[in-house]
N, CA, C and O atoms as a Tripos MOL2 file, in Angstrom:
@<TRIPOS>MOLECULE
protein
  256   255    64     0     0
PROTEIN
NO_CHARGES

@<TRIPOS>ATOM
      1 N          -3.1500   14.9660   15.9160 N.3       1 MET1
      2 CA         -1.6320   15.2640   15.4330 C.3       1 MET1
      3 C          -1.8120   16.1500   14.4350 C.2       1 MET1
      4 O          -2.6500   15.9260   13.5610 O.2       1 MET1
      5 N          -1.1420   17.1380   14.4350 N.am      2 ASP2
      6 CA         -1.0090   18.6750   13.6110 C.3       2 ASP2
      7 C          -0.6460   18.5420   12.1580 C.2       2 ASP2
      8 O          -1.1900   19.1480   11.2350 O.2       2 ASP2
      9 N           0.5570   17.4840   12.0450 N.am      3 ASP3
     10 CA          1.0510   17.2660   10.9650 C.3       3 ASP3
     11 C           0.9620   15.6260   10.4500 C.2       3 ASP3
     12 O           1.8490   14.7720   10.4750 O.2       3 ASP3
     13 N          -0.2990   15.5360   10.0280 N.am      4 ARG4
     14 CA         -0.4910   14.1760    9.7780 C.3       4 ARG4
     15 C           0.0770   13.7050    8.1130 C.2       4 ARG4
     16 O           0.5300   12.6000    7.8140 O.2       4 ARG4
     17 N          -0.0740   14.6910    7.3410 N.am      5 GLU5
     18 CA          0.6530   14.3170    6.2180 C.3       5 GLU5
     19 C           2.0650   13.7390    6.2650 C.2       5 GLU5
     20 O           2.4140   12.6120    5.9130 O.2       5 GLU5
     21 N           2.8110   14.7230    6.7680 N.am      6 ASN6
     22 CA          4.2180   14.3150    7.4130 C.3       6 ASN6
     23 C           4.1840   13.1170    7.8180 C.2       6 ASN6
     24 O           4.4020   12.2400    6.9830 O.2       6 ASN6
     25 N           3.9340   12.7850    9.0480 N.am      7 ALA7
     26 CA          3.6910   11.2940    9.5930 C.3       7 ALA7
     27 C           3.4870   10.3510    8.5060 C.2       7 ALA7
     28 O           4.4030    9.5380    8.3820 O.2       7 ALA7
     29 N           2.6170   10.2610    7.7670 N.am      8 VAL8
     30 CA          2.1380    9.0870    7.1530 C.3       8 VAL8
     31 C           3.3150    9.1050    5.9150 C.2       8 VAL8
     32 O           3.8260    8.0460    5.5520 O.2       8 VAL8
     33 N           3.6410   10.2300    5.3900 N.am      9 LYS9
     34 CA          4.8360   10.1520    4.2820 C.3       9 LYS9
     35 C           6.1560    9.5780    5.2330 C.2       9 LYS9
     36 O           6.9520    8.8380    4.6570 O.2       9 LYS9
     37 N           6.3210    9.8080    6.2350 N.am     10 HIS10
     38 CA          7.5910    9.1640    6.9680 C.3      10 HIS10
     39 C           7.3370    7.6720    7.1530 C.2      10 HIS10
     40 O           8.2370    6.8490    6.9850 O.2      10 HIS10
     41 N           6.0950    7.3380    7.5040 N.am     11 LEU11
     42 CA          5.6840    6.2150    7.9290 C.3      11 LEU11
     43 C           5.9260    4.9220    6.9840 C.2      11 LEU11
     44 O           6.4730    3.8370    7.1800 O.2      11 LEU11
     45 N           5.1320    5.6470    5.6220 N.am     12 ARG12
     46 CA          5.1770    4.8260    4.4130 C.3      12 ARG12
     47 C           6.6910    4.7660    3.9200 C.2      12 ARG12
     48 O           7.1410    3.7040    3.4890 O.2      12 ARG12
     49 N           7.4110    5.8280    3.9820 N.am     13 GLU13
     50 CA          8.8010    5.9080    2.9150 C.3      13 GLU13
     51 C          10.1500    6.0250    3.8200 C.2      13 GLU13
     52 O          11.2230    6.3150    3.2920 O.2      13 GLU13
     53 N          10.0330    5.7900    5.1600 N.am     14 HIS14
     54 CA         11.3560    5.9420    5.9760 C.3      14 HIS14
     55 C          11.4400    4.9000    6.8980 C.2      14 HIS14
     56 O          12.5730    4.5260    7.2020 O.2      14 HIS14
     57 N          10.3400    4.2760    7.4790 N.am     15 GLN15
     58 CA         10.1550    3.5520    8.6000 C.3      15 GLN15
     59 C          10.2640    1.8210    7.9650 C.2      15 GLN15
     60 O           9.6020    1.4090    7.0130 O.2      15 GLN15
     61 N          11.2160    1.0370    8.7270 N.am     16 ASN16
     62 CA         11.4850   -0.5040    8.4350 C.3      16 ASN16
     63 C          10.4250   -1.1180    9.2490 C.2      16 ASN16
     64 O          10.0970   -0.7750   10.3860 O.2      16 ASN16
     65 N           9.8430   -2.2250    8.4160 N.am     17 TYR17
     66 CA          8.6810   -3.0480    9.3960 C.3      17 TYR17
     67 C           9.1600   -4.3370    9.3320 C.2      17 TYR17
     68 O           9.9980   -4.4520    8.4380 O.2      17 TYR17
     69 N           8.9640   -5.2550    9.8870 N.am     18 PRO18
     70 CA          8.0860   -5.0820   11.1920 C.3      18 PRO18
     71 C           8.7280   -4.0940   12.0600 C.2      18 PRO18
     72 O           9.9350   -3.8560   12.0150 O.2      18 PRO18
     73 N           7.8410   -3.4830   12.9070 N.am     19 ALA19
     74 CA          8.4070   -2.6760   13.9220 C.3      19 ALA19
     75 C           7.5730   -2.8080   15.3400 C.2      19 ALA19
     76 O           6.3460   -2.8200   15.2420 O.2      19 ALA19
     77 N           8.0270   -2.8840   16.3460 N.am     20 THR20
     78 CA          7.0900   -2.5370   17.5400 C.3      20 THR20
     79 C           6.6370   -1.3430   18.1650 C.2      20 THR20
     80 O           7.5170   -0.4830   18.1350 O.2      20 THR20
     81 N           5.6120   -0.9810   18.7070 N.am     21 ARG21
     82 CA          5.4720    0.3680   19.2160 C.3      21 ARG21
     83 C           6.4330    1.1660   19.6660 C.2      21 ARG21
     84 O           6.5730    2.3440   19.3370 O.2      21 ARG21
     85 N           7.4980    0.2180   20.8400 N.am     22 ASP22
     86 CA          8.4230    0.9960   21.1210 C.3      22 ASP22
     87 C           9.6580    1.1860   20.2310 C.2      22 ASP22
     88 O          10.6120    1.8410   20.6490 O.2      22 ASP22
     89 N           9.6590    0.7490   19.2800 N.am     23 GLU23
     90 CA         10.5750    0.9370   18.1300 C.3      23 GLU23
     91 C          10.0650    2.1790   17.0390 C.2      23 GLU23
     92 O          10.7310    2.9080   16.3040 O.2      23 GLU23
     93 N           8.8930    2.1020   17.2220 N.am     24 LEU24
     94 CA          8.3800    3.0490   16.4650 C.3      24 LEU24
     95 C           8.2830    4.6060   17.0850 C.2      24 LEU24
     96 O           8.4990    5.6240   16.4270 O.2      24 LEU24
     97 N           7.9590    4.5620   18.3170 N.am     25 VAL25
     98 CA          7.9620    5.6120   19.2410 C.3      25 VAL25
     99 C           9.5030    6.2140   19.4060 C.2      25 VAL25
    100 O           9.6700    7.4280   19.5240 O.2      25 VAL25
    101 N          10.5060    5.3760   19.4060 N.am     26 ALA26
    102 CA         11.7030    5.9740   19.7550 C.3      26 ALA26
    103 C          12.2070    6.6230   18.1200 C.2      26 ALA26
    104 O          12.8900    7.6380   17.9820 O.2      26 ALA26
    105 N          11.7490    5.8680   17.1240 N.am     27 GLU27
    106 CA         11.9030    6.5010   16.1150 C.3      27 GLU27
    107 C          11.5680    7.9470   15.7560 C.2      27 GLU27
    108 O          12.3400    8.7990   15.3160 O.2      27 GLU27
    109 N          10.2200    8.0610   16.0400 N.am     28 CYS28
    110 CA          9.2690    9.2330   16.1340 C.3      28 CYS28
    111 C          10.1380   10.6210   17.0740 C.2      28 CYS28
    112 O          10.2600   11.7820   16.6830 O.2      28 CYS28
    113 N          10.5810   10.0980   18.2230 N.am     29 ASN29
    114 CA         11.0580   10.7810   19.1680 C.3      29 ASN29
    115 C          12.5810   11.4860   18.4960 C.2      29 ASN29
    116 O          13.1450   12.4460   19.0210 O.2      29 ASN29
    117 N          12.9350   10.9790   17.5950 N.am     30 ASN30
    118 CA         14.3450   11.1120   17.0440 C.3      30 ASN30
    119 C          14.0810   11.9300   15.8170 C.2      30 ASN30
    120 O          15.1550   12.2330   15.2990 O.2      30 ASN30
    121 N          12.8720   12.4810   15.0460 N.am     31 LEU31
    122 CA         12.8970   13.3310   14.3070 C.3      31 LEU31
    123 C          12.7070   14.5570   14.7480 C.2      31 LEU31
    124 O          11.9560   14.9490   15.6410 O.2      31 LEU31
    125 N          13.5880   15.2630   13.9200 N.am     32 SER32
    126 CA         13.3380   16.7700   14.2310 C.3      32 SER32
    127 C          12.6060   17.4780   13.6420 C.2      32 SER32
    128 O          12.3840   18.5780   14.1480 O.2      32 SER32
    129 N          11.9960   17.1530   12.4390 N.am     33 ASP33
    130 CA         10.7850   17.9100   11.6430 C.3      33 ASP33
    131 C           9.3140   17.5550   12.3080 C.2      33 ASP33
    132 O           8.2860   17.8520   11.6990 O.2      33 ASP33
    133 N           9.2780   16.9140   13.5720 N.am     34 PHE34
    134 CA          8.1610   16.9290   14.0180 C.3      34 PHE34
    135 C           8.2690   17.6210   15.8090 C.2      34 PHE34
    136 O           9.1220   17.5480   16.6940 O.2      34 PHE34
    137 N           7.0380   18.2140   15.7000 N.am     35 SER35
    138 CA          6.8830   19.3610   16.9100 C.3      35 SER35
    139 C           6.9510   18.0160   18.2700 C.2      35 SER35
    140 O           6.8450   16.8070   18.0680 O.2      35 SER35
    141 N           7.1360   18.6360   19.4810 N.am     36 GLU36
    142 CA          7.1520   17.8790   20.6290 C.3      36 GLU36
    143 C           5.6720   17.3240   20.8820 C.2      36 GLU36
    144 O           5.4620   16.2430   21.4310 O.2      36 GLU36
    145 N           4.4310   18.3870   20.3120 N.am     37 LYS37
    146 CA          3.1900   18.0380   20.5970 C.3      37 LYS37
    147 C           2.6400   17.0040   19.7010 C.2      37 LYS37
    148 O           1.6980   16.3150   20.0920 O.2      37 LYS37
    149 N           3.2050   16.8250   18.4160 N.am     38 ASP38
    150 CA          3.0250   15.4880   17.4150 C.3      38 ASP38
    151 C           3.6140   14.3120   18.0740 C.2      38 ASP38
    152 O           3.0340   13.2260   18.1130 O.2      38 ASP38
    153 N           4.8190   14.5430   18.6140 N.am     39 LYS39
    154 CA          5.7460   13.2400   19.0500 C.3      39 LYS39
    155 C           4.9740   12.5660   20.5340 C.2      39 LYS39
    156 O           5.0230   11.3620   20.7860 O.2      39 LYS39
    157 N           4.2860   13.5630   21.4110 N.am     40 ARG40
    158 CA          3.6760   12.9620   22.6780 C.3      40 ARG40
    159 C           2.2360   12.3300   22.0200 C.2      40 ARG40
    160 O           1.6590   11.3110   22.3990 O.2      40 ARG40
    161 N           1.9010   13.0940   21.1020 N.am     41 TRP41
    162 CA          0.2480   12.3200   20.6510 C.3      41 TRP41
    163 C           0.6440   11.0510   20.1260 C.2      41 TRP41
    164 O          -0.0600   10.1330   20.5450 O.2      41 TRP41
    165 N           1.6500   10.6800   19.2550 N.am     42 PHE42
    166 CA          2.1000    9.5560   18.8490 C.3      42 PHE42
    167 C           2.2760    8.6730   19.7760 C.2      42 PHE42
    168 O           1.8530    7.5190   19.7060 O.2      42 PHE42
    169 N           2.8220    9.0790   20.5820 N.am     43 SER43
    170 CA          3.4420    8.1250   21.7400 C.3      43 SER43
    171 C           2.0760    7.7110   22.6180 C.2      43 SER43
    172 O           1.8720    6.5220   22.8630 O.2      43 SER43
    173 N           1.3620    8.5110   22.9740 N.am     44 GLU44
    174 CA          0.1190    8.4970   23.8830 C.3      44 GLU44
    175 C          -0.9760    7.5980   22.9070 C.2      44 GLU44
    176 O          -1.9230    7.0990   23.5150 O.2      44 GLU44
    177 N          -0.9150    7.4230   21.7840 N.am     45 ASN45
    178 CA         -2.2820    7.0440   20.9690 C.3      45 ASN45
    179 C          -1.8130    5.7210   20.2030 C.2      45 ASN45
    180 O          -2.6850    4.8790   19.9910 O.2      45 ASN45
    181 N          -0.6120    5.4860   19.8060 N.am     46 LEU46
    182 CA         -0.2340    4.1960   19.3030 C.3      46 LEU46
    183 C          -0.6830    2.9930   20.3500 C.2      46 LEU46
    184 O          -0.4210    3.1080   21.5480 O.2      46 LEU46
    185 N          -1.1950    2.1330   19.9640 N.am     47 PRO47
    186 CA         -1.7230    0.9910   20.9080 C.3      47 PRO47
    187 C          -0.0190    0.0440   20.8040 C.2      47 PRO47
    188 O           0.8340    0.0650   19.9160 O.2      47 PRO47
    189 N          -0.0570   -0.5310   21.8130 N.am     48 GLU48
    190 CA          1.2160   -1.6650   22.0130 C.3      48 GLU48
    191 C           0.5210   -2.9460   20.7690 C.2      48 GLU48
    192 O          -0.6240   -3.3040   20.4930 O.2      48 GLU48
    193 N           1.9150   -3.3410   20.2670 N.am     49 GLY49
    194 CA          1.7580   -4.3520   19.1770 C.3      49 GLY49
    195 C           2.8890   -4.1540   18.2450 C.2      49 GLY49
    196 O           3.6850   -3.2230   18.3650 O.2      49 GLY49
    197 N           2.9600   -5.3170   17.0350 N.am     50 ILE50
    198 CA          3.7040   -5.2950   16.3210 C.3      50 ILE50
    199 C           3.3330   -4.9800   14.9220 C.2      50 ILE50
    200 O           2.5370   -5.7340   14.3620 O.2      50 ILE50
    201 N           3.8000   -3.9830   14.3050 N.am     51 TYR51
    202 CA          3.4460   -3.4060   13.1060 C.3      51 TYR51
    203 C           4.0760   -3.9990   11.7670 C.2      51 TYR51
    204 O           5.2850   -3.8750   11.5750 O.2      51 TYR51
    205 N           3.3670   -4.5570   10.9640 N.am     52 ASN52
    206 CA          3.9060   -5.0650    9.9580 C.3      52 ASN52
    207 C           3.9260   -3.7850    8.4630 C.2      52 ASN52
    208 O           4.7060   -3.8970    7.5170 O.2      52 ASN52
    209 N           3.2460   -3.0460    8.5540 N.am     53 SER53
    210 CA          3.5260   -2.2260    7.4400 C.3      53 SER53
    211 C           2.6980   -0.6560    8.1690 C.2      53 SER53
    212 O           2.0120   -0.5350    9.1840 O.2      53 SER53
    213 N           3.1880    0.4810    7.0200 N.am     54 ALA54
    214 CA          2.3750    1.5880    7.3080 C.3      54 ALA54
    215 C           1.0250    1.5440    7.5840 C.2      54 ALA54
    216 O           0.4280    2.1400    8.4800 O.2      54 ALA54
    217 N           0.6410    0.8850    6.8460 N.am     55 ASP55
    218 CA         -0.5820    1.0950    6.6080 C.3      55 ASP55
    219 C          -1.4010    0.3140    8.1860 C.2      55 ASP55
    220 O          -2.4450    0.7250    8.6930 O.2      55 ASP55
    221 N          -0.7460   -0.6050    8.5760 N.am     56 GLU56
    222 CA         -1.4760   -0.7370   10.2140 C.3      56 GLU56
    223 C          -1.1120    0.2290   10.9600 C.2      56 GLU56
    224 O          -1.8600    0.6080   11.8620 O.2      56 GLU56
    225 N           0.0850    0.8100   10.7420 N.am     57 VAL57
    226 CA          0.2060    2.1170   12.0240 C.3      57 VAL57
    227 C          -0.7530    3.1160   11.4430 C.2      57 VAL57
    228 O          -1.5040    3.6010   12.2890 O.2      57 VAL57
    229 N          -0.9140    3.5350   10.2450 N.am     58 ILE58
    230 CA         -1.9040    4.6910    9.9470 C.3      58 ILE58
    231 C          -3.1670    4.3020   10.3790 C.2      58 ILE58
    232 O          -3.8960    5.1750   10.8490 O.2      58 ILE58
    233 N          -3.6550    2.8900   10.2940 N.am     59 SER59
    234 CA         -5.2160    2.6240   10.6450 C.3      59 SER59
    235 C          -5.3140    2.4610   12.0320 C.2      59 SER59
    236 O          -6.4110    2.6480   12.5590 O.2      59 SER59
    237 N          -4.1340    2.0750   12.8560 N.am     60 ALA60
    238 CA         -4.1090    2.1670   14.2710 C.3      60 ALA60
    239 C          -4.5240    3.5180   15.1100 C.2      60 ALA60
    240 O          -5.2270    3.7700   16.0880 O.2      60 ALA60
    241 N          -3.7960    4.1640   14.2930 N.am     61 LEU61
    242 CA         -3.8180    5.5840   14.5360 C.3      61 LEU61
    243 C          -4.8830    6.7440   14.0480 C.2      61 LEU61
    244 O          -4.9370    7.8950   14.4830 O.2      61 LEU61
    245 N          -5.7720    6.1110   12.9690 N.am     62 ASP62
    246 CA         -6.7660    6.8220   12.5380 C.3      62 ASP62
    247 C          -6.3200    7.7860   11.6680 C.2      62 ASP62
    248 O          -7.0060    8.7940   11.4960 O.2      62 ASP62
    249 N          -5.0970    7.6070   10.9930 N.am     63 LEU63
    250 CA         -4.6700    8.8900   10.3600 C.3      63 LEU63
    251 C          -4.8800    9.0970    8.9380 C.2      63 LEU63
    252 O          -4.1530    9.9230    8.3860 O.2      63 LEU63
    253 N          -5.8450    8.4200    8.1830 N.am     64 GLN64
    254 CA         -6.3010    8.3220    7.2950 C.3      64 GLN64
    255 C          -6.8850    9.3150    6.5560 C.2      64 GLN64
    256 O          -7.4120    9.0500    5.4750 O.2      64 GLN64
@<TRIPOS>BOND
     1     1     2 1
     2     2     3 1
     3     3     4 2
     4     3     5 am
     5     5     6 1
     6     6     7 1
     7     7     8 2
     8     7     9 am
     9     9    10 1
    10    10    11 1
    11    11    12 2
    12    11    13 am
    13    13    14 1
    14    14    15 1
    15    15    16 2
    16    15    17 am
    17    17    18 1
    18    18    19 1
    19    19    20 2
    20    19    21 am
    21    21    22 1
    22    22    23 1
    23    23    24 2
    24    23    25 am
    25    25    26 1
    26    26    27 1
    27    27    28 2
    28    27    29 am
    29    29    30 1
    30    30    31 1
    31    31    32 2
    32    31    33 am
    33    33    34 1
    34    34    35 1
    35    35    36 2
    36    35    37 am
    37    37    38 1
    38    38    39 1
    39    39    40 2
    40    39    41 am
    41    41    42 1
    42    42    43 1
    43    43    44 2
    44    43    45 am
    45    45    46 1
    46    46    47 1
    47    47    48 2
    48    47    49 am
    49    49    50 1
    50    50    51 1
    51    51    52 2
    52    51    53 am
    53    53    54 1
    54    54    55 1
    55    55    56 2
    56    55    57 am
    57    57    58 1
    58    58    59 1
    59    59    60 2
    60    59    61 am
    61    61    62 1
    62    62    63 1
    63    63    64 2
    64    63    65 am
    65    65    66 1
    66    66    67 1
    67    67    68 2
    68    67    69 am
    69    69    70 1
    70    70    71 1
    71    71    72 2
    72    71    73 am
    73    73    74 1
    74    74    75 1
    75    75    76 2
    76    75    77 am
    77    77    78 1
    78    78    79 1
    79    79    80 2
    80    79    81 am
    81    81    82 1
    82    82    83 1
    83    83    84 2
    84    83    85 am
    85    85    86 1
    86    86    87 1
    87    87    88 2
    88    87    89 am
    89    89    90 1
    90    90    91 1
    91    91    92 2
    92    91    93 am
    93    93    94 1
    94    94    95 1
    95    95    96 2
    96    95    97 am
    97    97    98 1
    98    98    99 1
    99    99   100 2
   100    99   101 am
   101   101   102 1
   102   102   103 1
   103   103   104 2
   104   103   105 am
   105   105   106 1
   106   106   107 1
   107   107   108 2
   108   107   109 am
   109   109   110 1
   110   110   111 1
   111   111   112 2
   112   111   113 am
   113   113   114 1
   114   114   115 1
   115   115   116 2
   116   115   117 am
   117   117   118 1
   118   118   119 1
   119   119   120 2
   120   119   121 am
   121   121   122 1
   122   122   123 1
   123   123   124 2
   124   123   125 am
   125   125   126 1
   126   126   127 1
   127   127   128 2
   128   127   129 am
   129   129   130 1
   130   130   131 1
   131   131   132 2
   132   131   133 am
   133   133   134 1
   134   134   135 1
   135   135   136 2
   136   135   137 am
   137   137   138 1
   138   138   139 1
   139   139   140 2
   140   139   141 am
   141   141   142 1
   142   142   143 1
   143   143   144 2
   144   143   145 am
   145   145   146 1
   146   146   147 1
   147   147   148 2
   148   147   149 am
   149   149   150 1
   150   150   151 1
   151   151   152 2
   152   151   153 am
   153   153   154 1
   154   154   155 1
   155   155   156 2
   156   155   157 am
   157   157   158 1
   158   158   159 1
   159   159   160 2
   160   159   161 am
   161   161   162 1
   162   162   163 1
   163   163   164 2
   164   163   165 am
   165   165   166 1
   166   166   167 1
   167   167   168 2
   168   167   169 am
   169   169   170 1
   170   170   171 1
   171   171   172 2
   172   171   173 am
   173   173   174 1
   174   174   175 1
   175   175   176 2
   176   175   177 am
   177   177   178 1
   178   178   179 1
   179   179   180 2
   180   179   181 am
   181   181   182 1
   182   182   183 1
   183   183   184 2
   184   183   185 am
   185   185   186 1
   186   186   187 1
   187   187   188 2
   188   187   189 am
   189   189   190 1
   190   190   191 1
   191   191   192 2
   192   191   193 am
   193   193   194 1
   194   194   195 1
   195   195   196 2
   196   195   197 am
   197   197   198 1
   198   198   199 1
   199   199   200 2
   200   199   201 am
   201   201   202 1
   202   202   203 1
   203   203   204 2
   204   203   205 am
   205   205   206 1
   206   206   207 1
   207   207   208 2
   208   207   209 am
   209   209   210 1
   210   210   211 1
   211   211   212 2
   212   211   213 am
   213   213   214 1
   214   214   215 1
   215   215   216 2
   216   215   217 am
   217   217   218 1
   218   218   219 1
   219   219   220 2
   220   219   221 am
   221   221   222 1
   222   222   223 1
   223   223   224 2
   224   223   225 am
   225   225   226 1
   226   226   227 1
   227   227   228 2
   228   227   229 am
   229   229   230 1
   230   230   231 1
   231   231   232 2
   232   231   233 am
   233   233   234 1
   234   234   235 1
   235   235   236 2
   236   235   237 am
   237   237   238 1
   238   238   239 1
   239   239   240 2
   240   239   241 am
   241   241   242 1
   242   242   243 1
   243   243   244 2
   244   243   245 am
   245   245   246 1
   246   246   247 1
   247   247   248 2
   248   247   249 am
   249   249   250 1
   250   250   251 1
   251   251   252 2
   252   251   253 am
   253   253   254 1
   254   254   255 1
   255   255   256 2
@<TRIPOS>SUBSTRUCTURE
     1 MET1         2 RESIDUE 1 A MET
     2 ASP2         6 RESIDUE 1 A ASP
     3 ASP3        10 RESIDUE 1 A ASP
     4 ARG4        14 RESIDUE 1 A ARG
     5 GLU5        18 RESIDUE 1 A GLU
     6 ASN6        22 RESIDUE 1 A ASN
     7 ALA7        26 RESIDUE 1 A ALA
     8 VAL8        30 RESIDUE 1 A VAL
     9 LYS9        34 RESIDUE 1 A LYS
    10 HIS10       38 RESIDUE 1 A HIS
    11 LEU11       42 RESIDUE 1 A LEU
    12 ARG12       46 RESIDUE 1 A ARG
    13 GLU13       50 RESIDUE 1 A GLU
    14 HIS14       54 RESIDUE 1 A HIS
    15 GLN15       58 RESIDUE 1 A GLN
    16 ASN16       62 RESIDUE 1 A ASN
    17 TYR17       66 RESIDUE 1 A TYR
    18 PRO18       70 RESIDUE 1 A PRO
    19 ALA19       74 RESIDUE 1 A ALA
    20 THR20       78 RESIDUE 1 A THR
    21 ARG21       82 RESIDUE 1 A ARG
    22 ASP22       86 RESIDUE 1 A ASP
    23 GLU23       90 RESIDUE 1 A GLU
    24 LEU24       94 RESIDUE 1 A LEU
    25 VAL25       98 RESIDUE 1 A VAL
    26 ALA26      102 RESIDUE 1 A ALA
    27 GLU27      106 RESIDUE 1 A GLU
    28 CYS28      110 RESIDUE 1 A CYS
    29 ASN29      114 RESIDUE 1 A ASN
    30 ASN30      118 RESIDUE 1 A ASN
    31 LEU31      122 RESIDUE 1 A LEU
    32 SER32      126 RESIDUE 1 A SER
    33 ASP33      130 RESIDUE 1 A ASP
    34 PHE34      134 RESIDUE 1 A PHE
    35 SER35      138 RESIDUE 1 A SER
    36 GLU36      142 RESIDUE 1 A GLU
    37 LYS37      146 RESIDUE 1 A LYS
    38 ASP38      150 RESIDUE 1 A ASP
    39 LYS39      154 RESIDUE 1 A LYS
    40 ARG40      158 RESIDUE 1 A ARG
    41 TRP41      162 RESIDUE 1 A TRP
    42 PHE42      166 RESIDUE 1 A PHE
    43 SER43      170 RESIDUE 1 A SER
    44 GLU44      174 RESIDUE 1 A GLU
    45 ASN45      178 RESIDUE 1 A ASN
    46 LEU46      182 RESIDUE 1 A LEU
    47 PRO47      186 RESIDUE 1 A PRO
    48 GLU48      190 RESIDUE 1 A GLU
    49 GLY49      194 RESIDUE 1 A GLY
    50 ILE50      198 RESIDUE 1 A ILE
    51 TYR51      202 RESIDUE 1 A TYR
    52 ASN52      206 RESIDUE 1 A ASN
    53 SER53      210 RESIDUE 1 A SER
    54 ALA54      214 RESIDUE 1 A ALA
    55 ASP55      218 RESIDUE 1 A ASP
    56 GLU56      222 RESIDUE 1 A GLU
    57 VAL57      226 RESIDUE 1 A VAL
    58 ILE58      230 RESIDUE 1 A ILE
    59 SER59      234 RESIDUE 1 A SER
    60 ALA60      238 RESIDUE 1 A ALA
    61 LEU61      242 RESIDUE 1 A LEU
    62 ASP62      246 RESIDUE 1 A ASP
    63 LEU63      250 RESIDUE 1 A LEU
    64 GLN64      254 RESIDUE 1 A GLN
């Protein structure tokens, strides 16, 4: 992911939890400030599951 800082900010400040992988991917795909490349990376790298916090998503994607 090229824009890690913006992704982490969005996950922490704008995403509602709990959220499934599909909900997170759908939200990401609707964001105009992310490149198609980053959207594809997010979709391809986020494991299936239910995420209860931004930290869980960040950890799953190794975005620290």
